[in-house]
C-alpha positions in Angstrom: -42.5 -9.7 -2.6 -43.5 -7.8 0.6 -42.1 -10.5 2.9 -38.9 -10.6 0.9 -38.5 -6.8 1.2 -38.7 -7.1 5.0 -36.3 -10.1 5.1 -33.9 -8.1 2.9 -34.1 -5.1 5.3 -33.3 -7.3 8.3 -30.4 -8.9 6.4 -29.1 -5.4 5.6 -29.2 -4.7 9.3 -27.1 -7.7 10.1 -24.5 -6.6 7.4 -24.5 -3.0 8.7 -23.9 -4.1 12.3 -20.9 -6.1 11.3 -19.6 -3.3 9.1 -20.3 -0.7 11.8 -22.4 1.2 9.2 -24.3 3.6 11.4 -25.7 5.5 8.4 -27.4 2.5 6.9 -28.8 1.4 10.3 -30.3 4.9 10.8 -31.9 4.9 7.4 -34.1 1.9 8.3 -36.1 3.8 10.9 -39.3 5.9 10.5 -38.9 9.4 12.0 -41.4 8.5 14.8 -39.6 5.3 15.9 -39.8 4.1 19.5 -37.1 1.6 20.7 -36.9 -0.4 23.9 -33.3 -1.5 23.6 -31.0 -3.4 26.0 -29.2 -0.1 27.0 -30.8 2.6 29.2 -33.0 4.6 29.3 -36.2 2.6 29.2 -37.3 4.2 25.9 -35.5 5.8 23.0 -37.5 7.9 20.5 -37.1 9.4 17.1 -33.8 11.1 16.5 -32.3 9.4 19.6 -32.7 6.1 17.7 -31.7 7.4 14.3 -28.7 9.4 15.6 -25.7 8.3 13.4 -23.1 10.0 15.5 -24.4 8.3 18.7 -24.4 4.9 17.0 -20.9 5.5 15.6 -19.7 6.3 19.1 -21.2 3.1 20.3 -19.5 1.1 17.6 -16.2 2.8 18.5 -16.6 1.5 22.1 -15.7 -2.0 20.8 -12.4 -3.6 19.7 -12.2 -6.0 16.8 -15.1 -7.4 14.9 -18.8 -7.1 15.8 -20.7 -10.3 15.1 -24.5 -9.9 14.7 -26.9 -12.6 13.8 -30.7 -12.7 13.5 -32.1 -16.2 14.0 -35.5 -17.8 13.7 -37.0 -14.6 12.1 -40.8 -14.9 11.9 -42.9 -12.3 10.1 -46.6 -11.3 10.2 -47.7 -8.9 7.5 -51.1 -7.1 7.1 -51.3 -4.4 4.5 -48.9 -1.6 5.3 -48.1 -2.9 8.8 -45.9 -5.8 9.8 -44.0 -7.2 12.8 -41.3 -9.8 13.3 -39.8 -11.6 16.2 -36.4 -13.4 16.4 -33.6 -14.4 18.6 -30.5 -12.2 18.0 -26.9 -12.7 18.8 -24.3 -10.0 19.5 -20.7 -10.9 20.1 -17.8 -8.4 20.4 -15.2 -7.1 22.8 -15.6 -3.8 24.7 -12.5 -1.6 24.6 -10.4 -2.2 27.6 -12.2 -5.4 28.6 -10.1 -8.5 29.3 -12.4 -10.6 27.1 -15.2 -10.4 24.7 -18.8 -11.4 25.2 -21.6 -13.2 23.4 -25.2 -12.3 24.1 -28.4 -13.9 22.8 -31.5 -11.7 23.2 -35.1 -11.6 22.1 -36.2 -9.0 19.5 -39.6 -7.8 18.2 -39.6 -5.3 15.4 -42.6 -3.5 13.9 -42.7 -2.0 10.4 -44.8 0.4 8.4 -44.7 0.7 4.6 -44.2 4.3 3.6 -43.9 5.3 -0.1 -43.4 1.7 -1.1 -40.5 1.1 1.4 -40.6 -0.6 4.8 -39.4 1.4 7.8 -38.9 0.3 11.4 -41.4 2.0 13.7 -40.8 0.0 16.9 -38.0 -2.2 18.3 -38.3 -4.1 21.6 -35.2 -6.1 22.6 -35.0 -8.0 25.9 -32.9 -10.3 27.9 -34.5 -12.7 30.3 -33.4 -12.7 33.9 -33.2 -15.4 36.5 -36.2 -15.3 38.8 -34.3 -16.3 41.9 -32.7 -14.2 44.6 -29.9 -13.0 42.2 -32.2 -11.4 39.6 -29.2 -11.4 37.3 -29.6 -11.1 33.6 -29.5 -14.6 31.9 -26.8 -13.7 29.4 -25.6 -17.3 29.3 -28.6 -18.6 27.4 -28.3 -19.9 23.9 -31.0 -21.2 21.6 
């Protein structure tokens, strides 16, 4: 049952991203969450991660649909602590951009069970970069 609860939570995140549901996304986090996301700064903490208004503003910076996929989700669970890793896909079009983008990135998510419910305590998303003279993000990779 525990593994299914976490899988359901991650599936709800996928649905909430596509629906631009900032409230649901915010409800998945523990108050002391720390997130290392693709966007600056280097670390986001607590209310900065949960902030529904900020996430709503981010959603509003895109035109058309937001596609979000979690692929190859692997879970490790030990008591009231768990973590997952996956490859995630985000595809959308920024407002004013001539075209949309598709980005695959790596994601590690840590969970803590509180009061019988799983909450996200840490997120680490990353995009590899080319280790050549360009040092550019490898946003063209696909699994």
